KELUMVEX-591693 format. One record per residue (C-alpha): residue number from 1; residue in three letters; chain; x, y, z. Coordinates in steps of 0.05 Angstrom, whole numbers, plus 5000, padded with zeros to 4 digits. Layout:
N
NUM	ALA	A	X	Y	Z
...
This chain:
260
1	MET	A	7515	0476	7305
2	THR	A	7558	0464	7245
3	ARG	A	7608	0517	7221
4	THR	A	7567	0529	7159
5	THR	A	7510	0544	7202
6	ARG	A	7551	0585	7252
7	HIS	A	7581	0638	7198
8	PHE	A	7520	0643	7151
9	GLY	A	7463	0596	7163
10	ILE	A	7443	0645	7156
11	PHE	A	7469	0689	7201
12	LEU	A	7405	0679	7228
13	LEU	A	7400	0752	7220
14	ALA	A	7418	0754	7279
15	LEU	A	7466	0794	7254
16	THR	A	7436	0819	7291
17	ALA	A	7424	0830	7363
18	THR	A	7437	0830	7443
19	SER	A	7443	0832	7535
20	CYS	A	7375	0855	7567
21	LEU	A	7318	0865	7519
22	ASN	A	7269	0920	7517
23	THR	A	7195	0903	7524
24	GLU	A	7179	0946	7469
25	PRO	A	7213	0945	7399
26	VAL	A	7259	1003	7386
27	PRO	A	7275	1024	7318
28	GLY	A	7350	1006	7297
29	PRO	A	7365	0961	7358
30	LEU	A	7412	0922	7311
31	SER	A	7453	0977	7279
32	PRO	A	7517	0985	7315
33	THR	A	7551	1058	7303
34	PRO	A	7584	1058	7254
35	GLN	A	7543	1003	7215
36	LEU	A	7576	0940	7204
37	THR	A	7577	0927	7130
38	GLN	A	7618	0866	7118
39	VAL	A	7646	0805	7152
40	GLU	A	7698	0764	7119
41	THR	A	7717	0698	7150
42	ARG	A	7775	0651	7128
43	TRP	A	7793	0586	7153
44	GLY	A	7840	0539	7111
45	ASP	A	7815	0544	7041
46	VAL	A	7746	0565	7060
47	VAL	A	7722	0645	7051
48	VAL	A	7656	0664	7076
49	THR	A	7633	0738	7062
50	VAL	A	7571	0767	7088
51	GLN	A	7552	0836	7067
52	TYR	A	7496	0872	7107
53	TYR	A	7449	0930	7084
54	TYR	A	7403	0970	7125
55	ARG	A	7339	1008	7121
56	ALA	A	7334	1085	7134
57	ASP	A	7314	1073	7208
58	GLY	A	7375	1030	7213
59	GLN	A	7344	0964	7219
60	PRO	A	7366	0903	7179
61	ASP	A	7343	0903	7106
62	SER	A	7375	0847	7076
63	LEU	A	7444	0808	7075
64	LEU	A	7482	0774	7019
65	TRP	A	7531	0715	7034
66	SER	A	7580	0670	6994
67	ARG	A	7624	0614	7006
68	LYS	A	7680	0597	6969
69	ASN	A	7725	0531	6971
70	MET	A	7730	0478	6919
71	PHE	A	7658	0498	6906
72	GLU	A	7620	0562	6910
73	SER	A	7554	0574	6941
74	GLU	A	7516	0638	6951
75	GLY	A	7448	0663	6980
76	LYS	A	7409	0722	7014
77	GLU	A	7363	0740	7072
78	ILE	A	7309	0793	7066
79	PHE	A	7275	0820	7125
80	VAL	A	7203	0841	7126
81	TYR	A	7174	0894	7177
82	ASP	A	7100	0913	7199
83	ALA	A	7076	0984	7208
84	SER	A	7103	0987	7275
85	SER	A	7181	0970	7252
86	ARG	A	7170	0903	7285
87	LEU	A	7206	0844	7245
88	VAL	A	7147	0798	7223
89	LYS	A	7185	0755	7161
90	LYS	A	7253	0730	7138
91	ILE	A	7259	0704	7069
92	VAL	A	7320	0655	7067
93	SER	A	7350	0638	6995
94	GLN	A	7405	0593	6978
95	THR	A	7421	0588	6900
96	GLY	A	7395	0518	6876
97	LEU	A	7350	0507	6934
98	VAL	A	7278	0528	6954
99	ASP	A	7271	0594	6989
100	GLN	A	7255	0590	7067
101	GLU	A	7203	0637	7095
102	ILE	A	7209	0649	7171
103	VAL	A	7145	0683	7201
104	TYR	A	7158	0716	7270
105	THR	A	7097	0721	7323
106	TRP	A	7106	0777	7377
107	ALA	A	7082	0775	7452
108	ASP	A	7094	0824	7507
109	GLY	A	7143	0861	7461
110	LYS	A	7189	0799	7446
111	ILE	A	7193	0746	7391
112	ALA	A	7157	0685	7424
113	VAL	A	7147	0640	7357
114	ALA	A	7186	0630	7290
115	ARG	A	7150	0587	7244
116	SER	A	7188	0561	7185
117	TYR	A	7162	0546	7116
118	TYR	A	7190	0512	7053
119	ASN	A	7145	0515	6984
120	GLY	A	7089	0546	7029
121	LYS	A	7091	0483	7080
122	LYS	A	7098	0492	7146
123	ASP	A	7167	0448	7165
124	ALA	A	7187	0473	7236
125	TYR	A	7174	0515	7296
126	GLN	A	7216	0549	7346
127	PHE	A	7190	0573	7415
128	TYR	A	7225	0629	7455
129	ASP	A	7223	0634	7530
130	TYR	A	7252	0697	7573
131	ASN	A	7279	0702	7639
132	ALA	A	7253	0761	7687
133	LEU	A	7308	0804	7661
134	GLY	A	7278	0798	7588
135	GLN	A	7337	0757	7575
136	LEU	A	7329	0699	7525
137	ALA	A	7326	0637	7568
138	LYS	A	7305	0576	7526
139	ILE	A	7288	0560	7453
140	GLU	A	7255	0499	7442
141	PHE	A	7258	0467	7369
142	THR	A	7207	0430	7340
143	LYS	A	7203	0388	7265
144	ILE	A	7149	0360	7225
145	SER	A	7146	0285	7225
146	PRO	A	7146	0262	7151
147	GLU	A	7105	0196	7167
148	SER	A	7049	0227	7207
149	GLY	A	7054	0304	7188
150	GLY	A	7054	0317	7266
151	PHE	A	7105	0362	7297
152	PHE	A	7153	0335	7352
153	VAL	A	7205	0368	7397
154	SER	A	7272	0356	7369
155	GLY	A	7315	0395	7416
156	GLU	A	7326	0452	7466
157	ASN	A	7381	0506	7476
158	HIS	A	7386	0539	7552
159	TYR	A	7422	0604	7559
160	THR	A	7451	0638	7620
161	TYR	A	7487	0702	7629
162	HIS	A	7545	0740	7671
163	ALA	A	7524	0794	7718
164	ASP	A	7536	0842	7666
165	GLY	A	7486	0813	7616
166	ASN	A	7535	0784	7571
167	LEU	A	7521	0707	7551
168	HIS	A	7557	0661	7598
169	GLN	A	7530	0591	7576
170	VAL	A	7492	0553	7523
171	LYS	A	7468	0483	7536
172	GLU	A	7445	0441	7476
173	TYR	A	7396	0382	7478
174	VAL	A	7374	0337	7422
175	ALA	A	7310	0294	7416
176	SER	A	7281	0252	7360
177	LEU	A	7215	0211	7349
178	ASP	A	7250	0148	7365
179	GLU	A	7285	0177	7426
180	PRO	A	7237	0230	7450
181	GLN	A	7276	0244	7512
182	LEU	A	7318	0307	7512
183	THR	A	7392	0282	7512
184	TRP	A	7449	0333	7532
185	THR	A	7497	0345	7472
186	ASN	A	7544	0398	7493
187	THR	A	7553	0461	7538
188	LYS	A	7589	0524	7504
189	THR	A	7615	0565	7566
190	TYR	A	7641	0637	7553
191	THR	A	7694	0645	7603
192	ALA	A	7717	0717	7594
193	TYR	A	7702	0782	7550
194	THR	A	7736	0841	7527
195	SER	A	7715	0911	7533
196	GLY	A	7711	0920	7455
197	LEU	A	7636	0926	7429
198	ASN	A	7608	0868	7390
199	PRO	A	7582	0887	7318
200	LEU	A	7548	0819	7316
201	PRO	A	7515	0816	7388
202	SER	A	7463	0763	7370
203	MET	A	7502	0703	7351
204	GLU	A	7450	0694	7298
205	VAL	A	7393	0674	7345
206	LEU	A	7342	0725	7340
207	PRO	A	7343	0791	7305
208	ASN	A	7322	0832	7374
209	VAL	A	7361	0794	7426
210	VAL	A	7426	0818	7450
211	LEU	A	7471	0760	7477
212	GLN	A	7537	0789	7474
213	LYS	A	7543	0864	7474
214	ASN	A	7615	0858	7482
215	LEU	A	7667	0822	7447
216	PRO	A	7683	0746	7479
217	ALA	A	7758	0729	7499
218	SER	A	7746	0653	7505
219	TYR	A	7699	0598	7507
220	VAL	A	7698	0523	7523
221	ILE	A	7658	0474	7493
222	GLN	A	7646	0411	7534
223	TYR	A	7621	0352	7500
224	PRO	A	7606	0280	7525
225	GLU	A	7672	0251	7499
226	ASN	A	7720	0318	7503
227	THR	A	7729	0388	7517
228	LEU	A	7753	0442	7468
229	THR	A	7777	0510	7481
230	TYR	A	7778	0570	7433
231	THR	A	7811	0643	7447
232	PHE	A	7800	0702	7409
233	THR	A	7845	0762	7391
234	TYR	A	7827	0827	7364
235	SER	A	7853	0891	7326
236	MET	A	7808	0946	7353
237	GLN	A	7786	1013	7320
238	ALA	A	7791	1078	7362
239	ASN	A	7710	1075	7368
240	GLY	A	7715	1013	7408
241	TYR	A	7694	0961	7351
242	PRO	A	7737	0907	7320
243	SER	A	7774	0911	7255
244	THR	A	7798	0841	7256
245	ARG	A	7789	0781	7294
246	THR	A	7836	0714	7305
247	VAL	A	7805	0651	7331
248	THR	A	7853	0601	7363
249	GLY	A	7831	0530	7374
250	MET	A	7824	0465	7333
251	GLU	A	7821	0509	7269
252	GLY	A	7851	0574	7260
253	GLU	A	7803	0630	7236
254	GLN	A	7805	0700	7213
255	ASN	A	7756	0751	7205
256	THR	A	7759	0820	7181
257	TYR	A	7703	0872	7195
258	SER	A	7684	0928	7151
259	TYR	A	7638	0992	7171
260	LYS	A	7611	1053	7142
């Protein structure tokens, strides 16, 4: 996953979301108290700002992001719900690029499939599997083949959890038409958490999935060729939510959170 994707790509609304899942959708599961309104992220000369907007029931309505360094880019996400307040579509826009529509299919109270469309043409699928506790266990990624027009498995992510429900490990695998066998690329292990509350508990995976209800204190990424360690320090508000976060690792990073 690239740094750009991690920060706003599109915050896969995930904004949004978080430890064990309810079997039925609950209005406003993504809205912390108080509501997160902006996150500003800085590393080097890069500044990424994401602004969050909500519906009257507390569910995400839209978000706007901008990225500034030598060049400037911006985009938005709009969330569409059905009569039962279940998210059914996300429209992702980036200035100068074709809009993407992500259509969600629900089964047994959870999002089971996401279909991506560009210019009205289906481009990719994501299939979601859950464990016995209702936690996200696996995502299978598929892409369309430009040559045949058919779909092929392009990768998988596997998720495990600590006993308190916070994310423990993510293992990522990739595949291609030329190499259909899944190949492990990296494992991210969250080694410790703080007691602070996480305003972005989904890690941009799904808008109704809680992966990290608490704030991570550190994680380790193991690649075939090396291992990297990152640590987090926070300035906390009295309500248990962070006002700032500093990431220490290969690159320093500073995040500032705003609420209402």
